[in-house]
ROVEXVO-797893 format. One record per residue: x, y, z of N, C-alpha, C in turn; residue number from 1. Coordinates in nm, 3 decimals. Each point is the difference from the previous one (the first is absolute). Layout:
// ROVEXVO-797893
SITE n_east n_north n_up ca_east ca_north ca_up c_east c_north c_up resi
SITE X Y Z X Y Z X Y Z NUM
...
This chain:
// ROVEXVO-797893
SITE n_east n_north n_up ca_east ca_north ca_up c_east c_north c_up resi
SITE 11.813 9.887 11.185 -0.167 -0.044 0.051 -0.031 0.058 0.124 1
SITE -0.110 0.077 -0.010 -0.078 0.085 0.095 -0.051 -0.174 0.141 2
SITE -0.011 0.058 0.089 -0.046 -0.124 0.118 -0.119 -0.026 -0.038 3
SITE -0.109 0.070 -0.040 -0.132 -0.009 -0.010 -0.028 -0.095 -0.134 4
SITE -0.005 -0.114 -0.014 -0.034 -0.111 -0.088 -0.159 -0.004 -0.021 5
SITE -0.052 0.054 -0.161 -0.111 0.008 -0.016 -0.082 -0.098 0.030 6
SITE -0.123 -0.041 0.032 -0.056 -0.132 0.022 -0.145 -0.017 -0.050 7
SITE -0.058 0.132 -0.016 -0.118 -0.044 -0.037 -0.005 0.114 -0.173 8
SITE -0.140 -0.032 -0.076 0.000 0.060 -0.118 0.015 0.096 0.028 9
SITE -0.079 0.124 0.077 0.061 0.128 0.013 0.111 0.021 0.006 10
SITE 0.092 -0.046 0.085 0.138 0.039 -0.007 0.083 -0.068 -0.086 11
SITE -0.014 -0.121 -0.085 0.100 0.001 -0.094 -0.045 0.112 -0.113 12
SITE -0.091 0.047 -0.001 -0.065 0.104 -0.064 0.103 0.109 0.025 13
SITE -0.035 0.054 0.124 0.065 0.069 0.009 0.173 0.052 -0.035 14
SITE 0.031 -0.118 0.029 0.148 -0.034 -0.025 0.047 -0.013 -0.177 15
SITE -0.118 -0.041 -0.068 -0.017 0.026 -0.131 0.044 0.127 -0.038 16
SITE -0.099 0.083 0.049 0.000 0.121 -0.045 0.101 0.064 0.035 17
SITE 0.096 0.049 0.133 0.088 0.007 0.006 0.139 -0.035 -0.050 18
SITE 0.038 -0.099 -0.030 0.062 -0.049 -0.100 -0.033 0.041 -0.127 19
SITE -0.081 0.005 -0.060 -0.054 0.054 -0.128 0.008 0.146 -0.019 20
SITE 0.019 0.048 0.091 -0.010 0.191 -0.004 0.164 0.015 0.013 21
SITE 0.072 -0.089 0.063 0.131 0.039 -0.019 0.071 -0.050 -0.106 22
SITE -0.069 -0.108 -0.094 0.077 -0.043 -0.123 -0.047 0.103 -0.099 23
SITE -0.091 0.097 0.039 -0.051 0.072 -0.136 0.087 0.095 0.041 24
SITE 0.014 0.044 0.081 0.088 0.160 0.081 0.134 -0.046 -0.106 25
SITE 0.059 -0.098 0.022 0.109 -0.066 -0.052 0.008 0.042 -0.202 26
SITE -0.072 -0.049 -0.026 -0.059 0.026 -0.137 -0.054 0.131 -0.074 27
SITE -0.032 0.052 0.115 -0.026 0.125 -0.063 0.019 0.120 0.047 28
SITE -0.026 0.070 0.133 0.041 0.120 0.063 0.202 0.014 0.028 29
SITE -0.006 -0.172 0.019 0.185 -0.037 0.085 0.083 -0.062 -0.178 30
SITE -0.067 0.028 -0.088 0.033 -0.076 -0.099 0.162 0.037 -0.026 31
SITE 0.044 0.145 0.024 0.142 -0.009 0.008 0.066 -0.070 0.079 32
SITE -0.028 0.012 0.087 0.060 -0.063 0.127 0.037 -0.139 0.005 33
SITE -0.120 -0.071 -0.047 0.000 -0.141 -0.028 0.103 -0.056 -0.130 34
SITE 0.009 0.107 -0.095 0.080 -0.029 -0.100 0.119 -0.020 -0.019 35
SITE 0.052 0.115 0.093 0.142 0.000 0.038 0.041 -0.121 0.128 36
SITE -0.093 -0.040 0.069 0.005 -0.123 0.059 0.034 -0.135 -0.037 37
SITE -0.072 -0.014 -0.138 0.020 -0.121 -0.080 0.076 0.005 -0.094 38
SITE 0.127 0.003 0.091 0.154 0.019 -0.105 0.008 -0.124 -0.068 39
SITE 0.051 -0.032 -0.114 -0.002 -0.179 -0.095 0.159 -0.027 0.062 40
SITE 0.068 0.106 0.076 0.111 -0.069 0.050 0.026 -0.038 0.093 41
SITE -0.142 -0.007 0.148 0.006 -0.057 0.082 -0.060 -0.160 -0.016 42
SITE 0.026 -0.068 0.111 -0.067 -0.141 -0.021 -0.175 -0.013 -0.001 43
SITE -0.036 -0.089 -0.019 -0.166 -0.019 -0.005 -0.090 0.048 0.099 44
SITE -0.026 0.120 -0.053 -0.119 0.130 0.091 -0.142 -0.087 -0.012 45
SITE -0.056 0.067 0.096 -0.151 -0.012 0.001 -0.085 0.101 0.051 46
SITE -0.073 0.050 -0.033 -0.098 0.144 0.054 -0.095 -0.075 0.070 47
SITE -0.029 0.045 0.120 -0.067 -0.030 0.125 -0.091 0.099 0.022 48
SITE -0.167 -0.033 0.036 -0.072 0.090 0.061 -0.030 -0.010 0.102 49
SITE 0.020 0.070 0.101 -0.025 -0.011 0.173 -0.120 0.043 0.059 50
SITE -0.083 -0.093 0.064 -0.111 0.049 0.063 -0.060 0.173 0.030 51
SITE 0.137 0.005 0.026 -0.056 0.172 0.046 0.020 0.112 -0.090 52
SITE -0.012 -0.067 -0.144 -0.011 0.067 -0.138 0.134 0.050 -0.047 53
SITE 0.087 -0.051 0.064 0.174 0.029 -0.061 -0.004 -0.090 -0.075 54
SITE 0.153 0.004 -0.087 0.086 -0.113 -0.040 0.149 -0.014 -0.019 55
SITE 0.050 -0.055 -0.031 0.138 -0.042 0.023 0.046 -0.078 -0.128 56
SITE 0.141 0.002 -0.037 0.037 -0.063 -0.143 0.124 -0.059 0.095 57
SITE -0.005 -0.145 -0.015 0.060 -0.072 0.108 0.075 -0.118 -0.081 58
SITE 0.096 -0.080 0.106 0.040 -0.130 -0.048 -0.162 -0.103 0.057 59
SITE 0.046 -0.081 -0.049 -0.172 -0.092 0.008 0.063 -0.093 0.162 60
SITE -0.099 -0.047 0.108 0.055 -0.013 0.150 0.136 -0.136 -0.038 61
SITE 0.042 -0.043 0.087 0.104 -0.153 -0.014 -0.105 -0.123 0.048 62
SITE -0.081 0.058 0.057 -0.089 -0.140 0.096 -0.081 -0.141 -0.111 63
SITE 0.014 -0.080 -0.004 -0.044 -0.076 -0.081 -0.107 -0.096 0.070 64
SITE -0.120 0.010 -0.022 -0.076 0.048 -0.065 -0.011 0.137 0.051 65
SITE -0.008 0.132 -0.061 -0.046 0.105 0.034 -0.131 -0.006 0.092 66
SITE 0.002 0.115 0.107 -0.125 0.028 0.071 -0.128 0.038 -0.057 67
SITE 0.013 0.092 -0.107 -0.099 0.043 -0.127 0.064 -0.095 -0.145 68
SITE -0.098 0.011 -0.060 0.054 0.005 -0.136 0.042 0.130 -0.026 69
SITE 0.154 -0.073 -0.097 0.066 0.155 -0.043 -0.034 0.080 -0.160 70
SITE 0.012 0.069 -0.006 -0.014 0.090 -0.148 0.104 -0.060 -0.071 71
SITE -0.016 0.057 -0.166 0.055 -0.055 -0.124 0.177 0.064 0.092 72
SITE 0.069 -0.082 -0.031 0.132 -0.015 0.001 0.069 0.094 -0.146 73
SITE 0.081 0.061 0.036 0.125 0.104 -0.084 -0.068 0.075 -0.075 74
SITE -0.120 0.058 0.053 -0.079 0.089 -0.116 0.110 0.142 -0.075 75
SITE 0.134 0.010 0.090 0.114 0.049 -0.019 0.052 0.006 -0.158 76
SITE 0.024 -0.093 -0.023 0.081 -0.103 -0.099 -0.102 0.049 -0.157 77
SITE -0.123 0.034 0.084 -0.073 0.034 -0.189 -0.017 0.130 -0.039 78
SITE 0.074 0.073 0.135 -0.032 0.134 -0.030 0.026 0.079 -0.084 79
SITE 0.117 -0.026 -0.067 0.090 0.105 -0.116 -0.036 -0.078 -0.113 80
SITE -0.092 -0.106 -0.034 0.010 -0.082 -0.118 -0.161 0.008 -0.078 81
SITE -0.066 0.080 0.093 -0.111 0.048 -0.100 -0.035 0.166 0.071 82
SITE -0.127 0.011 -0.107 -0.038 0.145 0.032 -0.026 0.038 0.156 83
SITE -0.003 0.118 0.065 -0.061 0.008 0.117 -0.132 -0.026 0.048 84
SITE -0.064 0.047 -0.098 -0.171 -0.018 0.021 0.024 -0.160 -0.009 85
SITE 0.054 -0.104 -0.081 -0.025 -0.137 0.010 0.029 -0.032 0.071 86
SITE 0.153 0.026 0.083 -0.003 -0.111 0.135 -0.034 0.016 0.086 87
SITE -0.060 0.170 0.040 -0.117 0.002 0.105 -0.085 -0.119 0.020 88
SITE -0.076 0.048 -0.156 -0.101 -0.075 0.025 0.009 -0.168 0.013 89
SITE 0.135 -0.056 -0.041 0.025 -0.138 -0.011 -0.001 -0.027 0.208 90
SITE 0.099 0.111 0.058 -0.040 -0.013 0.149 -0.125 0.019 0.075 91
SITE -0.094 0.068 -0.074 -0.109 0.034 0.045 -0.075 -0.155 0.019 92
SITE 0.014 -0.073 -0.139 -0.112 -0.091 -0.003 0.074 -0.098 0.092 93
SITE 0.115 -0.024 0.015 0.065 -0.116 0.127 -0.045 0.083 0.105 94
SITE 0.002 0.143 0.051 -0.041 0.009 0.102 -0.147 -0.008 0.058 95
SITE -0.093 -0.057 -0.123 -0.128 -0.019 0.029 0.003 -0.128 0.054 96
SITE 0.061 -0.079 -0.067 -0.001 -0.147 0.027 0.058 -0.025 0.102 97
SITE 0.113 0.051 0.097 0.036 -0.020 0.108 -0.088 0.051 0.099 98
SITE -0.053 0.097 -0.013 -0.133 0.052 0.106 -0.093 -0.048 0.007 99
SITE -0.048 -0.086 -0.097 -0.071 -0.120 -0.007 0.017 -0.130 0.077 100
SITE 0.148 -0.011 -0.007 0.046 -0.143 0.054 -0.005 0.010 0.162 101
SITE 0.058 0.180 0.032 -0.021 0.027 0.151 -0.092 -0.045 0.042 102
SITE -0.129 0.056 -0.036 -0.079 -0.003 0.027 -0.120 -0.138 0.016 103
SITE 0.057 -0.083 -0.066 -0.062 -0.097 -0.021 0.100 -0.131 0.101 104
SITE 0.102 0.023 -0.008 0.097 -0.060 0.131 -0.047 0.009 0.126 105
SITE -0.050 0.137 0.018 -0.087 -0.033 0.147 -0.106 0.001 -0.019 106
SITE -0.070 -0.027 -0.087 -0.133 -0.064 -0.001 -0.005 -0.137 0.029 107
SITE 0.104 -0.089 -0.070 0.019 -0.143 0.011 0.084 -0.031 0.134 108
SITE 0.082 0.093 0.052 0.030 -0.021 0.144 -0.051 -0.018 0.099 109
SITE -0.127 0.104 0.017 -0.099 0.011 0.116 -0.109 -0.068 -0.050 110
SITE -0.043 -0.075 -0.082 -0.076 -0.049 -0.039 -0.129 0.044 -0.073 111
SITE 0.026 0.089 -0.087 -0.108 0.062 -0.052 -0.117 -0.108 -0.098 112
SITE -0.142 -0.017 0.032 -0.093 -0.063 -0.055 -0.007 0.042 -0.161 113
SITE -0.099 -0.079 -0.064 -0.019 0.109 -0.158 -0.028 0.088 0.020 114
SITE -0.146 0.008 0.065 -0.041 0.135 -0.031 0.084 0.151 0.111 115
SITE 0.100 -0.059 0.097 0.125 0.130 0.013 0.053 -0.002 -0.086 116
SITE 0.049 -0.079 -0.093 0.080 0.031 -0.144 -0.021 0.057 -0.057 117
SITE -0.132 -0.007 -0.058 -0.061 0.038 -0.062 -0.072 0.135 0.001 118
SITE -0.043 0.037 0.129 0.034 0.118 0.067 0.107 0.110 -0.041 119
SITE 0.109 -0.073 0.075 0.148 0.082 -0.032 0.021 0.012 -0.117 120
SITE -0.038 -0.070 -0.105 0.072 0.018 -0.178 -0.130 0.125 -0.055 121
SITE -0.144 -0.008 0.089 -0.083 0.098 -0.028 0.079 0.136 -0.022 122
SITE 0.009 0.024 0.166 0.055 0.115 0.052 0.168 0.067 -0.088 123
SITE 0.053 -0.085 -0.020 0.121 0.018 -0.033 -0.062 0.054 -0.170 124
SITE -0.051 -0.092 -0.053 -0.036 0.024 -0.151 -0.102 0.113 -0.021 125
SITE -0.023 0.087 0.135 -0.114 0.118 -0.044 0.116 0.089 -0.013 126
SITE 0.157 0.014 0.005 0.068 0.085 -0.011 0.108 -0.025 -0.144 127
SITE 0.022 0.117 -0.036 0.073 -0.014 -0.165 0.140 -0.078 0.082 128
SITE 0.048 -0.077 -0.118 0.141 -0.067 0.033 0.095 0.110 -0.028 129
SITE 0.138 -0.045 0.074 0.093 0.100 -0.039 0.033 0.035 -0.122 130
SITE 0.016 -0.138 -0.083 0.000 0.014 -0.131 -0.090 0.106 -0.085 131
SITE -0.121 0.018 0.008 -0.113 0.071 -0.029 0.019 0.178 0.049 132
SITE 0.071 0.021 0.131 0.034 0.116 0.032 0.134 0.043 -0.060 133
SITE 0.066 -0.117 0.009 0.158 0.064 -0.096 -0.016 0.039 -0.132 134
SITE -0.090 -0.074 -0.094 -0.036 0.017 -0.121 -0.074 0.093 -0.028 135
SITE -0.089 0.065 0.085 -0.052 0.083 -0.022 -0.187 -0.062 -0.025 136
SITE -0.033 -0.103 -0.022 -0.091 -0.092 -0.026 -0.133 0.065 0.100 137
SITE 0.092 -0.015 0.115 -0.140 0.022 0.122 -0.072 0.084 -0.028 138
SITE 0.089 0.151 -0.036 -0.115 0.120 -0.021 -0.051 -0.020 -0.116 139
SITE -0.008 -0.068 -0.099 -0.061 -0.031 -0.107 -0.132 -0.069 0.037 140
SITE 0.016 -0.107 0.094 -0.061 -0.095 0.026 -0.118 0.049 0.098 141
SITE 0.048 0.109 0.091 -0.082 0.059 0.115 -0.176 -0.022 -0.007 142
SITE 0.007 0.087 -0.127 -0.151 0.037 -0.019 -0.060 -0.105 -0.035 143
SITE 0.036 -0.108 -0.079 -0.064 -0.110 -0.061 -0.001 -0.099 0.138 144
SITE 0.090 0.003 0.050 -0.043 -0.069 0.106 -0.170 0.046 0.127 145
SITE 0.057 0.083 0.051 -0.089 0.055 0.089 -0.150 0.013 -0.092 146
SITE 0.029 0.039 -0.132 -0.193 0.024 -0.064 -0.048 -0.111 -0.059 147
SITE 0.074 -0.132 -0.024 0.008 -0.130 0.001 -0.003 -0.128 0.044 148
SITE -0.100 -0.030 0.083 0.043 -0.144 0.067 0.045 -0.121 -0.050 149
SITE -0.078 0.016 -0.112 -0.030 -0.144 -0.063 0.116 -0.047 -0.078 150
SITE 0.089 0.087 -0.035 0.131 0.007 -0.062 0.095 -0.151 0.044 151
SITE 0.000 -0.011 0.116 0.073 -0.107 0.091 -0.050 -0.129 -0.054 152
SITE -0.098 -0.042 -0.028 -0.056 -0.145 -0.028 -0.038 -0.029 -0.174 153
SITE -0.040 0.111 -0.055 0.009 -0.035 -0.111 0.089 0.094 -0.104 154
SITE 0.062 -0.120 -0.116 0.052 0.047 -0.085 -0.056 0.102 -0.096 155
SITE -0.169 0.012 0.031 -0.043 0.081 -0.110 0.032 0.152 0.078 156
SITE 0.107 0.069 -0.031 0.051 0.106 0.040 -0.045 0.086 0.000 157
SITE -0.062 0.117 0.115 -0.073 0.108 0.010 0.056 0.091 0.116 158
SITE -0.034 0.111 -0.058 0.040 0.107 0.070 -0.036 0.131 -0.020 159
SITE 0.014 0.092 0.061 -0.001 0.157 0.012 0.153 0.055 -0.034 160
SITE -0.009 0.015 -0.157 0.132 0.107 -0.018 0.106 0.107 0.106 161
SITE 0.078 0.034 0.007 0.042 0.043 0.114 -0.004 0.140 -0.047 162
SITE -0.064 0.090 0.107 -0.013 0.126 -0.010 0.113 0.104 -0.026 163
SITE -0.038 0.073 -0.122 0.084 0.099 0.011 -0.016 0.117 -0.005 164
SITE -0.002 0.098 0.024 -0.051 0.161 0.000 -0.049 0.033 -0.163 165
SITE 0.157 -0.031 -0.078 -0.008 0.092 -0.122 -0.127 -0.098 -0.081 166
SITE 0.008 -0.152 -0.005 -0.063 -0.043 -0.073 -0.168 -0.036 0.045 167
SITE -0.010 0.104 0.060 -0.141 -0.065 0.071 -0.116 0.071 -0.110 168
SITE 0.029 0.098 -0.081 -0.088 0.016 -0.112 0.052 -0.068 -0.120 169
SITE -0.141 -0.022 -0.068 0.025 -0.074 -0.121 0.088 0.069 -0.118 170
SITE 0.100 -0.110 -0.064 0.099 0.081 -0.058 0.012 -0.070 -0.136 171
SITE 0.051 0.052 -0.113 0.012 -0.114 -0.127 0.048 -0.089 -0.001 172
SITE 0.020 -0.095 -0.043 0.039 -0.163 -0.007 0.151 -0.002 0.040 173
SITE 0.098 0.111 -0.082 0.152 0.015 -0.056 0.049 0.059 0.062 174
SITE -0.097 0.116 0.144 0.090 0.102 0.059 0.062 -0.007 0.086 175
SITE 0.038 -0.112 0.041 0.044 0.006 0.165 0.105 -0.028 0.010 176
SITE 0.073 0.088 -0.076 0.198 0.048 0.058 -0.053 0.089 0.069 177
SITE -0.063 0.112 0.019 -0.024 0.115 0.073 0.048 0.000 0.107 178
SITE -0.042 -0.137 0.105 0.007 -0.045 0.129 0.122 -0.069 -0.007 179
SITE 0.108 0.074 0.099 0.125 -0.117 0.034 -0.001 -0.133 0.065 180
SITE -0.151 -0.008 0.056 -0.059 -0.088 0.069 -0.022 -0.083 -0.103 181
SITE -0.036 0.007 -0.128 -0.028 -0.076 -0.063 0.113 -0.137 -0.057 182
SITE 0.115 0.030 0.015 0.073 -0.048 -0.061 0.042 -0.189 0.105 183
SITE -0.046 -0.002 0.108 0.002 -0.102 0.067 -0.114 -0.080 -0.061 184
SITE -0.125 0.034 -0.079 -0.127 -0.024 -0.013 0.031 -0.093 -0.128 185
SITE 0.141 0.102 -0.077 0.072 -0.067 -0.135 0.059 -0.123 0.041 186
SITE 0.026 -0.059 0.098 0.065 -0.084 0.012 -0.058 -0.116 0.032 187
SITE -0.148 0.042 0.053 -0.066 -0.127 0.007 -0.060 -0.050 -0.146 188
SITE -0.074 0.097 -0.098 -0.017 -0.019 -0.102 -0.046 0.190 -0.037 189
SITE 0.000 -0.021 -0.129 -0.011 0.140 -0.059 -0.147 -0.009 0.002 190
SITE -0.081 0.130 -0.001 -0.141 0.002 0.032 -0.040 -0.092 0.111 191
SITE 0.016 -0.058 0.093 -0.038 -0.032 0.132 -0.095 0.029 0.044 192
SITE -0.006 0.148 -0.028 -0.083 0.112 0.078 -0.110 0.001 -0.110 193
SITE -0.019 -0.042 -0.103 -0.131 0.028 -0.119 -0.103 -0.126 -0.023 194
SITE -0.105 0.049 0.075 -0.070 -0.144 -0.059 -0.027 -0.048 -0.139 195
SITE -0.025 -0.139 0.034 0.065 -0.061 -0.168 -0.142 -0.031 -0.081 196
SITE -0.133 0.067 0.070 -0.114 -0.012 -0.063 -0.027 0.125 -0.053 197
SITE 0.018 0.126 0.100 -0.042 0.140 -0.024 0.156 0.089 -0.091 198
SITE 0.060 -0.048 0.099 0.136 0.063 -0.025 0.045 0.149 0.064 199
SITE -0.126 -0.011 0.155 0.021 0.187 0.068 0.101 -0.070 0.086 200
SITE 0.057 0.101 0.043 0.038 -0.028 0.150 -0.080 -0.026 0.107 201
SITE 0.059 -0.045 0.102 -0.072 -0.032 0.139 -0.028 0.109 0.106 202
SITE -0.117 0.015 0.039 -0.008 0.054 0.142 0.020 -0.088 0.107 203
SITE 0.045 0.084 0.104 0.047 -0.049 0.119 -0.089 -0.087 0.061 204
SITE -0.141 0.036 0.003 -0.108 -0.096 0.026 -0.066 -0.109 -0.075 205
SITE 0.072 -0.042 -0.092 -0.062 -0.051 -0.117 0.074 -0.191 0.054 206
SITE -0.100 -0.102 -0.033 0.045 -0.159 -0.029 0.070 -0.020 -0.068 207
SITE 0.089 -0.052 -0.025 0.088 -0.037 -0.109 0.036 -0.171 0.016 208
SITE -0.017 -0.091 -0.159 0.057 -0.138 0.051 0.086 -0.019 -0.138 209
SITE 0.116 -0.089 0.008 0.088 -0.025 -0.101 -0.022 -0.112 -0.013 210
SITE 0.001 -0.030 -0.177 0.011 -0.113 -0.071 0.091 -0.092 0.053 211
SITE -0.013 -0.089 -0.005 0.116 -0.130 0.053 0.082 -0.036 -0.116 212
SITE -0.116 0.032 -0.136 0.081 -0.092 -0.143 0.078 0.116 -0.061 213
SITE -0.052 0.095 -0.025 0.070 0.144 -0.082 0.067 0.096 0.113 214
SITE -0.045 -0.019 0.154 0.057 0.131 0.109 -0.015 0.112 -0.023 215
SITE -0.106 0.011 -0.092 -0.047 0.192 -0.005 -0.136 0.012 0.121 216
SITE -0.008 0.096 0.053 -0.057 0.047 0.117 -0.154 0.064 -0.069 217
SITE -0.107 -0.019 0.050 -0.116 0.053 -0.061 -0.079 0.036 0.183 218
SITE -0.070 0.112 -0.089 -0.115 0.085 0.110 -0.084 -0.165 0.032 219
SITE -0.043 -0.002 0.116 -0.102 -0.115 0.025 -0.123 0.041 -0.079 220
SITE -0.030 0.107 -0.019 -0.142 0.046 -0.045 -0.003 -0.029 -0.163 221
SITE 0.131 0.003 -0.041 0.026 -0.019 -0.128 -0.029 -0.108 -0.071 222
SITE 0.042 -0.108 0.119 -0.012 -0.140 -0.030 -0.098 -0.078 0.045 223
SITE -0.099 0.078 0.069 -0.112 -0.041 0.092 0.078 -0.119 0.145 224
SITE 0.080 0.019 0.043 0.045 -0.045 0.101 0.002 0.065 0.116 225
SITE -0.056 -0.035 0.092 -0.028 0.080 0.141 0.116 -0.061 0.075 226
SITE 0.067 0.039 0.134 0.089 -0.040 0.089 -0.060 -0.165 0.084 227
SITE -0.128 0.043 -0.020 -0.083 -0.117 0.091 0.065 -0.102 -0.075 228
SITE -0.009 -0.024 -0.176 0.015 -0.088 -0.090 0.122 -0.015 -0.006 229
SITE 0.124 0.067 0.010 0.066 -0.018 -0.004 0.093 -0.097 0.095 230
SITE -0.050 -0.025 0.102 0.039 -0.066 0.124 -0.028 -0.148 -0.010 231
SITE -0.068 -0.008 -0.141 -0.008 -0.156 -0.047 0.036 -0.014 -0.118 232
SITE 0.067 0.050 -0.076 0.072 -0.016 -0.084 0.144 -0.047 -0.006 233
SITE -0.003 -0.104 -0.040 0.147 -0.068 0.045 0.081 0.041 -0.138 234
SITE -0.055 0.004 -0.106 0.104 0.065 -0.119 -0.115 0.074 -0.070 235
SITE 0.036 0.141 -0.035 -0.069 0.073 -0.040 0.076 0.075 -0.122 236
SITE -0.132 -0.027 -0.144 0.002 -0.009 -0.096 -0.043 0.127 -0.076 237
SITE 0.072 0.114 -0.069 -0.090 0.110 -0.030 -0.092 -0.083 -0.133 238
SITE -0.055 0.110 0.002 -0.153 -0.087 -0.160 0.150 0.003 -0.133 239
SITE 0.087 0.087 -0.038 0.056 -0.020 -0.051 0.067 -0.114 -0.013 240
SITE 0.071 -0.070 0.089 0.070 -0.130 0.022 -0.104 -0.100 -0.008 241
SITE -0.134 0.035 0.060 -0.038 -0.113 -0.015 -0.098 -0.057 -0.155 242
SITE -0.018 0.120 -0.040 -0.038 -0.047 -0.138 0.106 -0.073 -0.119 243
SITE 0.119 0.058 0.028 0.116 -0.056 -0.061 -0.038 -0.151 0.032 244
SITE -0.028 -0.025 0.105 0.056 -0.155 0.060 -0.125 -0.086 -0.047 245
SITE -0.143 0.102 -0.019 -0.115 -0.079 -0.072 0.066 -0.069 -0.113 246
SITE 0.050 0.090 -0.104 0.024 0.006 -0.114 0.097 -0.109 -0.060 247
SITE 0.069 -0.085 0.135 0.134 -0.055 -0.067 -0.075 -0.150 -0.015 248
């Protein structure tokens, strides 16, 4: 542990960012080295993110209670029992949990009040989680987050789909296999980039909204919803789902 202990919201956030960067490095750029160090034949191992943006795989500290919350124990045991990407995703989830616990440990230790805790969480929450970075979700969601701030509070999901140069022009509904990038979107749902009302593809500067019932995406203009209106919608139902509801 370094000599400087973070005492303010900004210092704790800087510590969080450094540890997060180290963990992401272990699970992406340094993944082969990390994989090799997590030998299932060894004892219980933990993945530590360090404030200087590095990482280490090590045994847990022996002192009880430890100076800081400890990461998930024994990540190496599951390494060969599942697919590598699933194992890395699992380690990423535990890493996110650990990062939050360390940050709020400092907050509790130095008496952060309600507004300070809230500010700290908002700063951390503005960054993609380790899990989102490792699984590629962050890449898909980046444009949605920047282009529509209403999404965080409202379960009526609205966004601008990710911009892809090849998909910028309107193309026939089922012709999406030409672009290799379309595969990622098919994992979400086939046709996720087509408007459920007009069937057209998206343009990068258009506002979209997702129906919470059927989970299809629509041009805002096709269903007469503006970004301002979307901010006040708790659960958005498309015209088709609304009329089905009325008949019941």
